[in-house]
C-alpha positions as CSV (number, residue, x, y, z in Angstrom):
1,M,0.0,0.0,0.0
2,E,1.1,3.6,-0.7
3,Y,0.1,6.5,1.6
4,T,-0.2,10.2,1.1
5,T,-0.9,13.3,3.1
6,L,-4.5,14.3,2.9
7,G,-4.5,17.9,1.5
8,S,-2.9,20.2,4.0
9,T,-4.0,18.3,7.1
10,G,-0.7,16.5,7.7
11,M,-2.8,13.3,8.2
12,S,-1.7,10.2,6.3
13,V,-4.2,8.1,4.4
14,S,-3.9,5.1,2.1
15,R,-3.9,6.0,-1.7
16,I,-7.1,3.9,-1.9
17,G,-10.0,4.8,0.4
18,L,-12.7,2.2,1.0
19,G,-16.2,3.5,0.3
20,C,-18.8,2.0,2.6
21,M,-22.0,2.8,0.7
22,S,-22.4,-0.9,-0.2
23,F,-22.6,-2.0,3.4
24,G,-26.2,-2.6,4.7
25,S,-29.5,-3.5,3.2
26,G,-30.6,-0.4,1.4
27,R,-30.3,-1.7,-2.2
28,E,-30.4,-5.1,-3.9
29,W,-26.7,-5.0,-4.7
30,M,-25.5,-4.2,-1.1
31,L,-23.7,-6.5,1.3
32,E,-25.2,-7.8,4.6
33,R,-23.1,-7.7,7.8
34,E,-21.1,-10.9,7.3
35,E,-19.9,-10.0,3.8
36,S,-19.3,-6.4,4.8
37,T,-17.1,-7.5,7.7
38,E,-15.1,-9.7,5.4
39,L,-14.5,-6.8,3.0
40,I,-13.4,-4.4,5.7
41,E,-11.1,-6.9,7.3
42,R,-9.5,-7.6,4.0
43,A,-9.0,-3.9,3.3
44,I,-7.1,-3.6,6.6
45,D,-5.0,-6.6,5.7
46,L,-4.1,-4.8,2.4
47,G,-3.0,-1.7,4.2
48,I,-6.1,0.5,3.7
49,N,-6.5,2.8,6.6
50,F,-9.1,5.3,5.1
51,F,-12.8,4.4,5.4
52,D,-15.5,6.7,4.1
53,T,-19.2,6.3,5.1
54,A,-22.2,8.5,5.7
55,N,-25.2,8.6,8.0
56,V,-27.6,8.1,5.1
57,Y,-25.9,4.9,3.8
58,S,-28.6,2.3,4.6
59,T,-29.9,4.8,7.1
60,G,-27.1,4.2,9.6
61,E,-26.4,0.5,9.0
62,S,-23.1,1.3,7.2
63,E,-21.8,3.3,10.1
64,E,-22.8,0.6,12.5
65,I,-21.1,-2.2,10.6
66,L,-17.9,-0.2,10.0
67,G,-17.8,0.8,13.7
68,D,-18.3,-2.8,14.9
69,V,-15.5,-4.1,12.7
70,L,-13.0,-1.3,13.5
71,A,-13.5,-1.8,17.2
72,D,-11.4,-5.0,17.0
73,Y,-8.5,-3.1,15.5
74,D,-6.1,-0.3,16.6
75,R,-8.4,2.8,16.4
76,D,-5.4,5.2,16.1
77,A,-4.3,3.5,12.9
78,Q,-7.5,4.1,11.1
79,V,-8.9,7.3,9.5
80,V,-12.7,7.3,9.5
81,A,-14.8,9.8,7.5
82,T,-18.6,10.2,7.5
83,K,-21.1,12.7,6.2
84,V,-24.2,14.8,7.1
85,Y,-26.9,16.4,5.0
86,A,-29.3,13.9,3.6
87,E,-32.7,13.0,5.1
88,M,-32.5,10.4,7.9
89,D,-36.1,10.6,9.2
90,P,-38.9,11.7,6.8
91,D,-41.1,12.5,9.9
92,N,-38.5,14.9,11.3
93,P,-37.7,18.0,9.2
94,N,-34.6,18.7,11.3
95,A,-33.1,15.3,10.5
96,S,-31.6,16.7,7.2
97,G,-29.8,19.7,6.0
98,L,-26.9,21.6,7.5
99,S,-28.4,23.7,10.2
100,R,-26.7,23.7,13.6
101,K,-29.5,21.5,15.0
102,A,-29.1,19.0,12.2
103,I,-25.3,18.9,12.4
104,E,-25.1,18.5,16.1
105,Q,-27.8,15.8,16.5
106,E,-26.7,13.9,13.4
107,L,-23.0,14.0,14.5
108,E,-23.9,12.5,17.9
109,A,-25.9,9.8,16.2
110,S,-23.0,9.0,13.8
111,L,-20.5,8.9,16.6
112,D,-22.8,6.5,18.5
113,R,-23.2,4.2,15.6
114,L,-19.5,4.2,14.8
115,G,-18.6,3.7,18.4
116,L,-16.3,6.7,18.4
117,E,-15.7,9.8,20.6
118,T,-14.2,11.7,17.6
119,V,-14.5,11.2,13.9
120,D,-11.4,12.0,11.8
121,L,-13.2,13.7,8.9
122,Y,-16.7,15.0,9.0
123,Q,-18.1,16.0,5.6
124,T,-21.1,18.0,4.4
125,H,-22.7,15.7,1.8
126,R,-24.1,18.4,-0.4
127,W,-24.7,22.2,-0.4
128,D,-27.6,23.3,1.7
129,Y,-29.5,26.1,-0.1
130,D,-31.7,26.7,2.9
131,T,-29.0,27.4,5.5
132,P,-26.4,30.2,5.3
133,I,-22.9,28.9,4.9
134,D,-21.6,30.8,7.9
135,E,-24.2,29.0,10.1
136,T,-23.0,25.6,8.9
137,L,-19.3,26.6,9.2
138,R,-19.8,27.9,12.8
139,A,-21.5,24.6,13.8
140,L,-18.7,22.6,12.2
141,D,-16.0,24.8,13.9
142,D,-17.7,24.2,17.3
143,A,-17.6,20.5,16.7
144,V,-13.9,20.6,16.1
145,R,-13.3,22.8,19.2
146,R,-15.4,20.3,21.3
147,G,-13.1,17.5,20.1
148,K,-16.0,15.7,18.3
149,V,-14.3,16.2,14.9
150,R,-10.7,16.4,13.8
151,Y,-11.1,17.8,10.3
152,V,-14.1,19.0,8.2
153,G,-14.6,18.3,4.5
154,T,-17.3,18.7,1.9
155,S,-18.6,17.1,-1.3
156,S,-20.0,17.9,-4.7
157,M,-20.9,21.6,-5.3
158,W,-20.2,24.4,-7.7
159,A,-16.7,25.9,-7.5
160,H,-18.1,29.3,-6.7
161,Q,-19.9,27.8,-3.7
162,F,-16.7,26.2,-2.5
163,A,-14.8,29.4,-2.9
164,E,-17.4,31.2,-0.9
165,A,-17.2,28.6,1.9
166,L,-13.4,28.9,2.1
167,Q,-13.5,32.7,2.0
168,T,-16.2,32.7,4.8
169,S,-14.0,30.5,7.0
170,D,-11.0,32.8,6.4
171,R,-13.0,35.9,7.1
172,L,-14.6,34.6,10.3
173,G,-11.6,32.6,11.6
174,L,-13.5,29.3,11.4
175,E,-12.3,25.8,10.6
176,R,-11.8,25.4,6.9
177,F,-13.0,22.6,4.7
178,A,-9.9,20.5,4.3
179,T,-11.2,18.1,1.7
180,M,-13.4,17.9,-1.4
181,Q,-15.1,14.6,-2.2
182,N,-16.2,15.3,-5.8
183,H,-17.5,13.4,-8.8
184,Y,-14.5,12.7,-10.9
185,N,-13.4,9.8,-13.2
186,L,-12.2,9.1,-16.7
187,F,-15.8,9.3,-18.0
188,Y,-16.8,12.5,-16.2
189,R,-14.1,15.2,-16.1
190,E,-16.1,18.4,-15.7
191,E,-14.4,19.0,-12.4
192,E,-11.2,19.8,-14.3
193,R,-12.6,23.1,-15.4
194,E,-12.8,25.0,-12.1
195,M,-13.1,22.8,-9.0
196,L,-9.9,20.8,-9.2
197,P,-7.7,23.9,-10.0
198,L,-9.3,25.6,-7.0
199,C,-8.6,22.7,-4.8
200,E,-5.0,22.6,-6.0
201,K,-4.5,26.3,-5.3
202,E,-6.0,26.1,-1.8
203,G,-4.3,22.9,-0.7
204,I,-7.5,20.9,-0.5
205,G,-7.4,17.1,-0.3
206,V,-9.3,15.6,-3.2
207,I,-11.0,12.2,-2.6
208,P,-13.2,11.5,-5.6
209,W,-16.4,9.5,-5.4
210,S,-17.4,7.1,-8.2
211,P,-13.8,6.7,-9.5
212,L,-14.9,3.8,-11.7
213,A,-18.1,5.6,-13.0
214,R,-20.4,3.2,-11.2
215,G,-19.0,0.2,-13.1
216,V,-18.8,1.8,-16.5
217,G,-15.0,1.8,-16.2
218,T,-14.9,-1.9,-15.2
219,R,-16.6,-3.7,-18.1
220,P,-17.5,-3.3,-21.8
221,H,-20.4,-0.9,-22.2
222,T,-22.4,-3.6,-23.9
223,E,-22.4,-5.7,-20.7
224,I,-23.4,-3.0,-18.1
225,E,-27.1,-3.5,-18.2
226,S,-26.7,-7.2,-17.6
227,T,-25.4,-6.7,-14.0
228,T,-27.6,-6.4,-10.9
229,R,-26.3,-2.8,-10.4
230,G,-26.8,-1.9,-14.0
231,Q,-30.5,-3.0,-13.7
232,T,-31.2,-1.4,-10.3
233,D,-28.9,1.7,-9.9
234,Q,-31.0,4.7,-10.7
235,Y,-28.0,7.0,-10.8
236,L,-26.7,5.2,-13.9
237,E,-29.7,6.5,-15.8
238,Q,-29.1,10.1,-14.5
239,I,-25.3,10.3,-15.1
240,P,-24.4,10.3,-18.8
241,Y,-21.1,8.4,-18.6
242,L,-21.5,6.9,-22.1
243,Q,-22.4,10.1,-23.8
244,G,-19.9,12.6,-25.1
245,G,-17.4,10.0,-26.3
246,G,-18.0,7.7,-23.3
247,E,-18.5,4.6,-25.4
248,E,-15.2,5.2,-27.3
249,I,-13.4,5.8,-24.0
250,N,-14.8,2.5,-22.7
251,E,-13.5,0.7,-25.8
252,R,-10.0,2.3,-25.4
253,V,-9.9,1.2,-21.8
254,Q,-10.7,-2.4,-23.0
255,E,-7.9,-2.2,-25.6
256,L,-5.2,-0.7,-23.3
257,A,-6.1,-3.0,-20.4
258,A,-5.7,-6.0,-22.7
259,E,-2.3,-4.7,-23.9
260,K,-1.1,-4.2,-20.3
261,G,-2.5,-7.5,-19.0
262,V,-4.7,-5.8,-16.4
263,T,-8.4,-5.4,-15.8
264,M,-10.5,-2.5,-17.1
265,A,-11.1,-1.5,-13.5
266,Q,-7.4,-1.4,-12.7
267,L,-6.7,0.7,-15.8
268,S,-9.5,3.2,-15.1
269,L,-8.4,3.6,-11.5
270,A,-4.7,3.9,-12.5
271,W,-5.7,6.9,-14.7
272,L,-7.1,8.6,-11.6
273,L,-4.1,7.7,-9.5
274,H,-1.9,9.4,-12.0
275,K,-3.6,12.8,-11.5
276,D,-1.5,15.0,-9.2
277,W,-4.5,16.7,-7.7
278,V,-6.1,13.4,-6.5
279,D,-5.1,12.2,-3.1
280,A,-7.2,9.1,-2.5
281,P,-10.1,7.9,-4.7
282,I,-13.0,6.5,-2.7
283,V,-13.5,3.0,-4.1
284,G,-16.7,1.2,-3.4
285,T,-16.9,-2.5,-4.1
286,T,-19.0,-5.6,-3.2
287,S,-16.3,-8.2,-3.5
288,V,-12.9,-9.0,-1.9
289,E,-11.6,-9.9,-5.4
290,H,-12.4,-6.4,-6.8
291,L,-10.9,-4.8,-3.7
292,E,-7.7,-6.6,-4.2
293,E,-7.7,-5.6,-7.9
294,A,-8.2,-2.0,-6.9
295,V,-5.1,-2.1,-4.6
296,E,-3.1,-3.7,-7.4
297,A,-3.9,-0.7,-9.6
298,L,-1.3,1.2,-7.7
299,D,1.3,-0.8,-9.6
300,V,-0.1,0.0,-13.1
301,S,2.0,2.5,-14.9
302,L,0.6,4.8,-17.6
303,S,2.7,6.8,-20.0
304,A,1.8,10.3,-21.0
305,S,0.7,8.9,-24.4
306,D,-1.5,6.3,-22.7
307,I,-3.2,9.0,-20.7
308,A,-3.7,11.2,-23.8
309,Y,-5.1,8.2,-25.7
310,L,-7.7,7.5,-23.0
311,E,-8.7,11.2,-22.6
312,E,-8.8,12.2,-26.3
313,P,-12.5,11.1,-27.1
314,Y,-13.9,13.0,-24.1
315,E,-16.5,15.7,-24.8
316,P,-18.2,18.1,-22.3
317,L,-21.1,16.6,-20.4
318,P,-24.0,18.1,-18.4
319,I,-23.0,18.7,-14.7
320,A,-24.0,15.7,-12.6
321,G,-23.6,14.9,-8.9
322,H,-24.2,18.3,-7.3
323,E,-27.8,17.6,-6.1
């Protein structure tokens, strides 16, 4: 395993982060507790120390499973990240959003499920249009000062919103967002226009979600609909990975992977790992075999011409992932 410093935090994380959205019973393709436990334990064996979950993943089940497994390991060796924003209780209007009330009560609930006194990275899951950003940042700053949170981060939003958040923190002397978990992969590169240069300039750690484009970067595009996830994942219908040159990119991934004797998933992930502004992609998987393949992608070397060949067919796409 390779490790890197997460943005400007000074905290070391594995170059591969394990995404925990697949743990629980929220969707047909998710893993029950026993299979989730096996996956987390294998991740630790492989040297992964960075785990990313959220309160909304299977309505708390993911946090519970992750916390139970990590309790048997050295807590100080692990970096645990979770998130707040999405609706947790449809009957409680304050169980979502980024108000002080929502943040404080959801943070306590997440810590309880994770079995932690402090979470290493607490992220806002999306932008809250109903709460002023200074209100959110003050609540997060208080959480850090109380020792409930070590670092704060955020996720997909417009670059102008992220710039406003950083400027507000600087102006008010509040804890800054240290990380950006954004939507970025070989099939969706709109973040290269503004968000990633902003993160690079501000020393923000970048930990992309959906690094394999929800499976589009792992198999021929003609086979995607035959998988369980391809048939049930509603986001695959909303995110246009195969538009704007996507099918040709997929075919070039197949071709180059065959030449190098690696899987399509390894090649797609290797492309992301070669990007200087990316610290640790958040890889979600439902099998130990695929997890092991992801770690092996660290050894896949791509030349400048390889990267150019993969990127050449890309065309601009509609923004996806901010909502």
